[in-house]
C-alpha positions as CSV (number, residue, x, y, z in Angstrom):
1,M,115.8,-97.4,-30.6
2,T,112.2,-98.0,-31.6
3,N,109.9,-96.9,-28.8
4,S,106.5,-98.4,-27.9
5,T,104.5,-95.6,-29.6
6,E,106.4,-96.1,-32.9
7,I,105.6,-99.8,-32.8
8,R,102.1,-99.3,-32.1
9,K,101.7,-96.9,-35.2
10,E,103.2,-99.4,-37.4
11,D,100.8,-102.2,-36.1
12,H,97.9,-99.7,-36.7
13,I,99.0,-99.2,-40.4
14,K,99.3,-102.9,-41.1
15,L,96.2,-103.9,-39.2
16,C,93.9,-101.4,-41.0
17,I,95.3,-102.5,-44.4
18,D,95.2,-106.4,-43.8
19,K,92.4,-106.9,-41.3
20,N,88.6,-106.3,-41.0
21,V,88.5,-103.2,-38.8
22,R,85.2,-101.7,-39.9
23,S,82.3,-101.4,-37.7
24,D,79.6,-104.0,-38.4
25,K,77.3,-101.3,-40.0
26,N,77.8,-98.3,-42.1
27,F,74.9,-96.0,-41.2
28,W,75.2,-94.0,-44.5
29,D,73.5,-96.9,-46.2
30,D,70.3,-96.0,-44.3
31,M,70.1,-92.6,-46.0
32,T,68.8,-91.8,-49.4
33,L,69.1,-88.8,-51.5
34,I,66.2,-88.1,-53.9
35,G,67.3,-87.1,-57.3
36,E,65.9,-84.9,-60.1
37,N,64.8,-86.6,-63.4
38,I,65.8,-83.8,-65.7
39,P,68.6,-81.8,-64.0
40,D,68.7,-78.2,-64.9
41,V,72.4,-78.0,-64.6
42,S,75.3,-79.0,-67.0
43,M,78.1,-81.2,-65.6
44,E,80.6,-78.6,-66.6
45,D,78.9,-75.8,-64.7
46,I,79.0,-77.8,-61.4
47,D,81.3,-76.0,-58.8
48,I,82.4,-78.2,-55.9
49,S,84.9,-75.6,-54.6
50,S,84.5,-75.0,-50.8
51,V,85.9,-72.7,-48.1
52,V,86.7,-75.0,-45.1
53,A,88.1,-73.6,-41.8
54,G,88.9,-70.4,-43.8
55,K,90.7,-72.1,-46.6
56,Q,89.6,-72.2,-50.3
57,L,89.6,-76.0,-51.4
58,K,88.9,-77.2,-54.9
59,A,86.6,-79.9,-53.4
60,P,85.1,-80.4,-50.0
61,L,87.4,-83.3,-49.4
62,I,89.8,-83.7,-46.4
63,I,92.5,-86.5,-46.4
64,A,91.5,-87.5,-42.8
65,A,94.1,-88.1,-40.2
66,M,95.7,-91.7,-40.7
67,T,99.4,-91.9,-39.8
68,G,102.7,-90.8,-38.6
69,G,105.4,-91.7,-36.2
70,C,107.0,-94.8,-37.7
71,N,109.2,-95.1,-40.8
72,L,106.4,-96.8,-42.7
73,A,104.4,-93.8,-42.4
74,Q,106.8,-91.4,-44.2
75,D,106.1,-92.4,-47.6
76,I,102.3,-92.8,-47.0
77,N,102.3,-89.2,-45.7
78,K,104.4,-88.0,-48.7
79,R,102.1,-89.5,-51.0
80,L,98.9,-88.2,-49.3
81,A,100.5,-84.6,-49.2
82,S,101.3,-84.9,-53.1
83,A,97.7,-85.8,-53.8
84,A,96.4,-83.0,-51.5
85,Q,98.5,-80.6,-53.5
86,K,97.3,-82.0,-56.8
87,F,93.5,-81.9,-56.1
88,G,93.5,-78.9,-54.0
89,I,92.0,-80.6,-50.9
90,G,92.7,-80.6,-47.2
91,L,95.1,-83.0,-45.3
92,G,95.2,-84.1,-41.6
93,V,98.2,-86.1,-40.3
94,G,97.9,-88.8,-37.7
95,S,98.7,-87.9,-33.9
96,Q,101.9,-86.0,-33.6
97,R,102.6,-87.5,-30.1
98,A,105.3,-89.9,-31.5
99,A,107.4,-87.0,-32.8
100,I,107.0,-85.0,-29.6
101,E,108.2,-88.0,-27.7
102,N,111.0,-88.9,-30.2
103,P,112.2,-86.1,-32.5
104,A,113.8,-88.5,-34.7
105,L,110.5,-89.1,-35.8
106,V,109.7,-85.6,-36.9
107,N,110.3,-86.3,-40.5
108,T,107.5,-88.9,-40.7
109,Y,105.2,-85.8,-40.5
110,S,107.2,-82.9,-41.7
111,V,107.5,-84.3,-45.0
112,V,104.1,-82.8,-45.8
113,K,105.7,-79.3,-45.7
114,D,107.3,-79.9,-49.0
115,F,103.8,-79.6,-50.7
116,D,101.4,-76.7,-51.2
117,I,98.5,-77.8,-49.5
118,P,95.5,-75.5,-49.0
119,L,94.5,-76.8,-45.6
120,V,96.9,-78.8,-43.1
121,I,95.5,-80.1,-39.8
122,G,97.7,-81.1,-36.9
123,N,96.9,-83.6,-34.5
124,I,97.3,-84.4,-30.7
125,G,95.3,-86.2,-28.1
126,V,93.5,-85.1,-25.2
127,P,95.9,-86.8,-22.5
128,Q,98.8,-85.3,-24.2
129,V,97.5,-81.9,-23.7
130,I,96.7,-82.4,-20.1
131,L,100.0,-83.7,-19.3
132,S,102.0,-81.1,-21.1
133,P,104.0,-78.8,-19.0
134,D,103.9,-76.0,-21.5
135,I,100.8,-76.3,-23.9
136,H,101.6,-73.2,-25.7
137,K,105.0,-74.6,-26.7
138,L,103.3,-78.0,-27.6
139,F,101.0,-76.4,-30.0
140,N,103.7,-74.3,-31.5
141,D,105.8,-77.4,-32.1
142,L,102.7,-79.1,-33.7
143,V,102.1,-76.2,-36.0
144,Q,105.8,-75.7,-37.0
145,M,106.3,-79.4,-37.6
146,I,103.9,-79.5,-40.6
147,K,103.0,-75.7,-41.1
148,A,99.6,-76.6,-39.7
149,D,96.6,-74.3,-40.2
150,C,94.6,-75.8,-37.5
151,I,95.2,-78.3,-34.6
152,A,92.8,-81.3,-34.1
153,I,92.4,-82.4,-30.5
154,H,91.5,-85.9,-30.8
155,L,89.2,-88.0,-28.6
156,N,89.8,-91.7,-28.8
157,F,89.0,-93.1,-25.4
158,S,87.0,-96.2,-26.6
159,Q,90.4,-97.2,-28.2
160,E,92.7,-96.1,-25.3
161,I,90.5,-98.2,-22.8
162,T,91.1,-101.3,-24.9
163,Q,94.9,-100.6,-25.1
164,P,97.3,-102.0,-22.6
165,E,99.3,-98.8,-22.8
166,G,96.3,-96.8,-23.1
167,D,96.1,-93.2,-21.6
168,L,92.8,-92.7,-19.6
169,I,93.5,-89.1,-18.6
170,A,90.6,-86.6,-19.2
171,K,89.6,-84.7,-16.1
172,G,90.4,-81.0,-16.4
173,F,90.8,-80.9,-20.2
174,W,88.2,-78.1,-20.8
175,E,89.9,-75.8,-18.3
176,K,93.4,-76.4,-19.6
177,I,92.6,-75.9,-23.3
178,F,90.5,-72.7,-22.9
179,P,93.4,-70.2,-22.6
180,Y,94.8,-71.4,-26.0
181,S,91.8,-71.4,-28.2
182,K,92.0,-67.7,-29.3
183,E,95.5,-67.9,-30.5
184,F,95.2,-71.5,-32.2
185,F,92.5,-72.7,-34.5
186,L,91.3,-75.8,-32.7
187,I,89.3,-78.6,-34.2
188,I,87.6,-81.1,-31.6
189,K,88.1,-84.5,-33.3
190,E,86.4,-87.9,-32.6
191,T,88.0,-91.0,-33.9
192,G,85.0,-93.3,-34.4
193,S,82.7,-92.8,-31.6
194,G,81.0,-89.8,-32.8
195,L,80.6,-86.5,-31.3
196,S,77.6,-86.1,-29.0
197,K,75.5,-82.9,-28.5
198,N,77.1,-82.3,-25.0
199,T,80.6,-82.5,-26.3
200,A,79.9,-80.3,-29.2
201,K,78.6,-77.6,-27.0
202,K,81.3,-77.6,-24.6
203,A,83.9,-77.5,-27.4
204,A,82.2,-74.3,-29.0
205,D,81.8,-72.8,-25.4
206,H,85.7,-73.3,-24.9
207,G,86.7,-71.7,-28.1
208,F,86.9,-74.7,-30.5
209,R,86.0,-73.5,-34.1
210,F,85.4,-76.7,-35.8
211,A,84.4,-80.2,-35.3
212,D,85.5,-83.6,-37.0
213,I,82.6,-85.8,-35.9
214,G,84.3,-89.1,-36.5
215,G,81.3,-91.2,-36.0
216,L,80.4,-94.8,-35.9
217,S,80.3,-96.3,-39.5
218,G,83.8,-96.7,-40.5
219,T,87.1,-97.8,-38.9
220,S,86.5,-99.1,-35.3
221,F,89.7,-98.5,-33.2
222,P,88.6,-101.1,-30.5
223,A,88.4,-103.5,-33.6
224,V,92.1,-102.6,-34.4
225,E,93.0,-103.0,-30.6
226,Y,91.2,-106.4,-30.8
227,Y,93.6,-107.8,-33.2
228,R,96.6,-106.4,-31.1
229,A,95.2,-108.2,-28.1
230,V,95.0,-111.3,-30.1
231,E,98.8,-111.2,-31.0
232,K,99.5,-110.6,-27.3
233,N,97.1,-113.3,-25.9
234,D,95.4,-110.6,-23.7
235,I,92.0,-112.2,-23.3
236,Q,90.5,-109.4,-21.1
237,K,91.4,-106.8,-23.7
238,Q,90.1,-109.1,-26.5
239,N,86.9,-109.3,-24.7
240,L,86.6,-105.6,-24.0
241,A,87.6,-104.8,-27.5
242,K,84.9,-107.2,-28.9
243,L,82.4,-105.4,-26.6
244,L,83.2,-102.0,-27.9
245,W,83.7,-103.0,-31.5
246,N,80.4,-100.9,-32.4
247,W,80.6,-98.3,-29.6
248,G,79.4,-94.8,-30.5
249,I,77.1,-92.5,-32.1
250,P,76.5,-93.2,-36.0
251,S,78.2,-90.7,-38.2
252,P,74.9,-89.1,-39.7
253,V,73.5,-88.8,-36.2
254,S,76.6,-86.9,-35.0
255,I,76.0,-84.4,-37.7
256,F,72.6,-83.4,-36.2
257,E,74.2,-83.6,-32.7
258,T,77.0,-81.1,-33.5
259,K,75.7,-78.8,-36.3
260,P,73.8,-76.4,-33.9
261,Y,77.2,-75.5,-32.3
262,L,80.1,-75.9,-34.7
263,P,80.8,-76.3,-38.7
264,I,81.6,-79.9,-39.4
265,I,84.1,-82.1,-41.3
266,A,82.0,-85.4,-41.5
267,T,84.3,-88.5,-41.0
268,G,83.4,-92.0,-40.1
269,G,82.3,-94.5,-42.9
270,I,82.8,-92.0,-45.9
271,R,83.7,-94.4,-48.8
272,N,82.7,-92.6,-52.0
273,G,81.2,-89.5,-53.5
274,L,77.8,-90.6,-52.7
275,D,78.6,-90.8,-48.9
276,M,80.1,-87.4,-49.3
277,A,77.0,-85.9,-50.8
278,K,74.9,-87.4,-48.1
279,A,77.2,-85.7,-45.4
280,L,77.0,-82.4,-47.2
281,A,73.2,-82.7,-47.6
282,L,73.0,-83.0,-43.9
283,G,75.0,-79.9,-43.2
284,A,78.7,-80.9,-43.2
285,D,81.1,-78.4,-44.6
286,A,83.3,-81.1,-45.8
287,A,83.8,-84.9,-45.7
288,G,87.0,-86.6,-44.6
289,I,88.1,-90.0,-45.9
290,A,90.9,-92.2,-44.2
291,L,90.6,-96.0,-44.5
292,E,89.5,-96.0,-48.1
293,L,92.6,-94.1,-49.0
294,L,95.2,-96.0,-46.8
295,A,95.7,-99.0,-49.0
296,P,96.1,-96.9,-52.1
297,A,98.5,-94.6,-50.4
298,Y,100.4,-97.7,-49.3
299,S,100.4,-99.2,-52.8
300,G,101.5,-96.2,-54.8
301,M,100.9,-92.7,-56.1
302,E,98.9,-93.7,-59.3
303,Q,96.7,-95.9,-57.2
304,L,96.0,-93.0,-54.7
305,E,95.4,-90.4,-57.4
306,Q,93.1,-92.7,-59.2
307,K,91.0,-93.3,-56.1
308,I,90.8,-89.5,-55.2
309,E,89.9,-88.7,-58.8
310,S,87.1,-91.4,-58.8
311,I,85.7,-90.0,-55.5
312,I,85.6,-86.4,-56.8
313,Q,83.9,-87.4,-60.0
314,E,81.4,-89.6,-58.1
315,L,80.5,-86.4,-56.0
316,K,80.0,-84.4,-59.0
317,S,77.9,-87.2,-60.7
318,I,75.4,-87.2,-57.6
319,M,75.4,-83.3,-57.7
320,F,74.2,-83.6,-61.3
321,L,71.6,-86.4,-60.6
322,T,70.2,-84.2,-57.8
323,N,70.2,-81.1,-59.9
324,C,73.0,-79.1,-57.8
325,K,75.3,-76.5,-59.2
326,T,77.0,-75.9,-55.9
327,I,77.6,-77.6,-52.5
328,R,75.2,-75.2,-50.9
329,D,72.4,-76.6,-53.2
330,L,72.9,-80.1,-51.8
331,R,71.7,-78.8,-48.3
332,K,68.2,-78.0,-50.1
333,R,67.7,-81.5,-51.6
334,R,65.2,-84.1,-50.3
335,W,66.4,-87.1,-48.5
336,F,65.0,-89.7,-46.3
337,T,66.2,-92.4,-43.7
338,T,65.2,-95.9,-43.0
339,D,65.9,-98.8,-40.5
340,D,68.7,-98.2,-37.7
341,L,69.5,-94.7,-38.6
342,Y,65.9,-93.7,-38.9
343,N,65.4,-95.1,-35.3
344,W,68.5,-93.5,-33.9
345,L,67.4,-90.0,-35.3
346,N,63.8,-90.2,-34.1
347,G,64.8,-91.8,-30.9
348,L,66.8,-88.6,-30.3
349,N,63.8,-86.5,-31.4
350,Y,65.1,-85.2,-34.6
351,N,61.8,-86.3,-36.3
352,V,63.2,-87.3,-39.7
353,R,61.3,-88.9,-42.6
354,Q,61.1,-92.5,-43.5
355,N,60.3,-94.0,-46.8
């Protein structure tokens, strides 16, 4: 029997493919990298290999958490895992809650175990951690399900508060999670609202070893829930979802908020190799892409591989144009900001440049 979580997961996939679920502004567009007119590097010498969360990747790219927990997700995750193996990049799965609740759905996630992926990231939400009677068993189950190297604990309360079935349980999380942070490699993960300085510092203080900033710029999960509320004719949730459509801290700003405390996977509005380069220049260790890969993964393996190949080549091209032989070189390149991003950063006293 199909449960409510499984139905919701399938709804999310279809809505992300068929509807406009993006935030109204992508703040990466307010950042510019300054190039070098005569690069002192050859394209064939550019090295984009990276170590992320202790794992060697061929490119600083993570296929960010998207799906699982419904039959539609199994083929998508299989294609994503195959692509991660081929390109030597990281892979995160969607929230594994559905499989914890219904073991019949485990295979929609565990299909990724059939592939040799350098970095696999599990995924569970804050409420599920708090409500678990045995957190150690929960984490072991998440790891074994997909052979995870890390577990992302996701924060998605701007989405939960717009869901009729949302879980608004957060009190006591830090105290419950701390005893398990030494045994398990934990990532604090936002899903569109961006990590704040306070959250990043608390995560570091409680043993988290990495951050996935998940900032405002890309998929808006209140937007996803808006369409679900329309289908259910829930006027109150529609209005709340519209109000929160652009809630959060922009992705580039969240990098500034987080990098004093934790290494970073930059997600939230990353569309191409140029956006990746900007995130890396700001100090991220890797960039994660989800929405831009969902439709190709849904369509077929060829489309997905072509998309990832294009993104990687775009990153190398930007590195050539900015005279960067390695990812580390990107962090030394000049850049500036304009418009809303400039105002955000300077409003928070980061004192960045404007054109």
